[in-house]
C-alpha positions as CSV (number, residue, x, y, z in Angstrom):
1,X,15.9,21.1,17.5
2,X,12.2,21.4,16.4
3,X,11.3,19.5,13.1
4,X,11.0,22.3,10.2
5,X,9.3,19.8,8.0
6,X,6.1,19.7,7.0
7,X,4.6,16.6,5.5
8,X,4.8,16.4,1.6
9,X,1.5,16.4,-0.4
10,X,1.5,13.3,-2.4
11,X,0.3,13.4,-6.1
12,X,-2.1,10.7,-7.3
13,X,-3.5,9.1,-10.2
14,X,-6.8,7.7,-9.5
15,X,-8.6,5.7,-12.2
16,X,-11.4,2.8,-12.6
17,X,-11.8,-0.4,-14.0
18,X,-15.5,-1.8,-14.1
19,X,-15.5,-3.2,-10.5
20,X,-12.5,-1.5,-9.1
21,X,-10.9,2.1,-8.3
22,X,-7.2,2.3,-8.4
23,X,-5.0,5.1,-6.7
24,X,-1.3,5.4,-7.7
25,X,0.9,7.8,-5.7
26,X,5.0,8.2,-5.8
27,X,6.2,7.9,-2.3
28,X,10.0,7.5,-2.8
29,X,12.6,6.9,0.0
30,X,10.2,4.7,2.2
31,X,10.3,0.9,3.6
32,X,6.8,-0.6,3.2
33,X,6.2,-0.8,6.8
34,X,6.3,3.2,7.0
35,X,3.1,3.6,4.9
36,X,0.0,3.7,6.5
37,X,-3.6,3.8,4.8
38,X,-6.8,4.5,6.2
39,X,-9.9,4.1,4.0
40,X,-13.5,5.4,4.8
41,X,-16.1,4.4,2.3
42,X,-14.9,7.0,-0.5
43,X,-12.2,9.0,1.4
44,X,-8.6,8.0,1.5
45,X,-5.5,8.9,3.8
46,X,-2.2,8.0,3.1
47,X,0.6,8.8,5.3
48,X,4.2,8.2,6.4
49,X,6.7,9.0,8.8
50,X,9.8,11.3,8.4
51,X,12.9,9.0,7.0
52,X,16.6,9.2,7.6
53,X,18.6,10.4,10.8
54,X,18.7,14.1,12.0
55,X,17.2,15.6,8.9
56,X,15.8,18.4,11.0
57,X,19.4,19.1,12.3
58,X,21.1,19.6,9.1
59,X,22.1,23.0,7.7
60,X,20.2,22.7,4.1
61,X,20.4,24.9,1.6
62,X,17.5,23.8,-0.4
63,X,15.0,21.6,0.6
64,X,12.1,20.6,-1.9
65,X,11.4,17.4,-0.7
66,X,11.6,15.4,2.6
67,X,12.6,11.6,3.2
68,X,9.4,10.0,3.2
69,X,7.4,12.4,5.5
70,X,4.0,12.2,3.3
71,X,0.6,12.8,3.7
72,X,-2.3,12.9,1.1
73,X,-6.2,12.8,1.8
74,X,-8.2,11.8,-1.4
75,X,-12.1,11.6,-1.9
76,X,-13.1,9.0,-4.3
77,X,-15.9,9.4,-6.7
78,X,-17.9,6.4,-4.8
79,X,-17.5,4.2,-1.7
80,X,-14.9,1.3,-2.0
81,X,-14.7,-1.9,0.1
82,X,-11.8,-1.1,2.1
83,X,-11.3,-4.4,3.9
84,X,-10.7,-6.0,0.3
85,X,-8.5,-3.5,-0.7
86,X,-5.3,-4.5,-2.0
87,X,-2.1,-2.6,-2.0
88,X,1.8,-2.7,-3.5
89,X,4.6,-0.7,-2.8
90,X,7.7,-1.1,-5.5
91,X,9.8,1.5,-7.1
92,X,8.9,4.0,-4.5
93,X,5.3,3.9,-5.9
94,X,2.2,3.0,-3.8
95,X,-0.6,1.3,-5.6
96,X,-4.4,0.7,-4.1
97,X,-6.7,-1.5,-5.9
98,X,-10.0,-0.9,-4.2
99,X,-13.1,-3.0,-4.7
100,X,-15.9,-0.3,-6.0
101,X,-19.3,-0.7,-3.4
102,X,-22.3,-1.4,-4.9
103,X,-24.2,2.0,-5.4
104,X,-26.3,3.1,-2.2
105,X,-24.3,1.0,0.3
106,X,-21.5,2.0,2.5
107,X,-18.7,0.2,3.6
108,X,-16.8,-0.5,6.7
109,X,-13.6,1.6,7.4
110,X,-10.1,-0.1,7.3
111,X,-6.9,0.9,8.6
112,X,-3.6,-0.7,7.5
113,X,-0.1,-1.0,7.0
114,X,1.9,-2.8,4.2
115,X,3.8,-6.3,4.9
116,X,7.6,-6.1,3.7
117,X,8.2,-8.3,0.6
118,X,11.8,-7.4,0.7
119,X,13.4,-3.9,2.0
120,X,11.6,-1.5,-0.6
121,X,8.9,-3.6,-1.8
122,X,5.6,-4.3,0.0
123,X,2.0,-5.5,-0.1
124,X,-1.3,-5.9,1.5
125,X,-3.6,-8.8,-0.1
126,X,-7.2,-7.9,0.8
127,X,-8.8,-10.0,-2.3
128,X,-8.2,-12.1,-4.7
129,X,-9.9,-13.5,-8.2
130,X,-12.0,-12.0,-10.7
131,X,-15.0,-12.8,-8.3
132,X,-13.2,-10.8,-5.5
133,X,-13.1,-13.2,-2.7
134,X,-11.6,-12.2,0.7
135,X,-8.0,-13.4,1.6
136,X,-4.9,-12.2,3.6
137,X,-1.4,-11.9,2.5
138,X,-0.7,-15.1,4.4
139,X,-3.5,-17.1,2.7
140,X,-2.2,-15.9,-0.8
141,X,1.3,-16.8,-0.6
142,X,0.0,-19.8,0.8
143,X,-1.5,-20.6,-2.6
144,X,1.1,-19.5,-4.7
145,X,4.0,-21.8,-2.8
146,X,1.5,-24.5,-3.3
147,X,0.9,-24.0,-6.9
148,X,5.0,-23.4,-7.5
149,X,5.2,-27.0,-5.6
150,X,3.0,-28.7,-8.2
151,X,4.3,-27.1,-11.1
152,X,7.4,-28.7,-10.7
153,X,8.9,-26.7,-8.0
154,X,9.6,-23.1,-10.0
155,X,10.8,-20.5,-7.7
156,X,8.7,-18.1,-6.1
157,X,9.1,-14.4,-7.4
158,X,10.4,-13.5,-4.1
159,X,11.0,-14.2,-0.5
160,X,9.9,-12.7,2.6
161,X,9.9,-14.2,6.6
162,X,6.0,-14.6,5.8
163,X,6.9,-16.6,2.7
164,X,9.9,-18.3,4.3
165,X,7.6,-19.3,7.2
166,X,5.2,-21.2,4.7
167,X,8.1,-23.2,3.2
């Protein structure tokens, strides 16, 4: 059988702070690694693959949504620093925190996915701190782990293979 499903257009909310543009998009039913994001200056493409076995083979009576077959292109009001974008996926909502590019400058494109924190949570850390310092997800969790160790060994908020490797 052929796939009769078309990707769903994802609704978004875009808002800003002084130095960031934020985008939130509901994308229920996904694993973090199913989501891919491409950012090119002020142009964003968000997409995911269909989820669930044999969805196109079912005799559906009403099909107003699919399991995770999402797509959306968004033009932002100004360019962002794609490589420093933080992304989180939790409770079926993708949130991108993108540092704004200085006026008149153009950024470098970035394409990335999310690292699984748990089966339904994911993230990609591109920057940290109020001065927007470049970092990676691995470096971020190393700092969190070291801070937790020096603060009396408090438990980390969650566990993942990447965090467990640091321990």
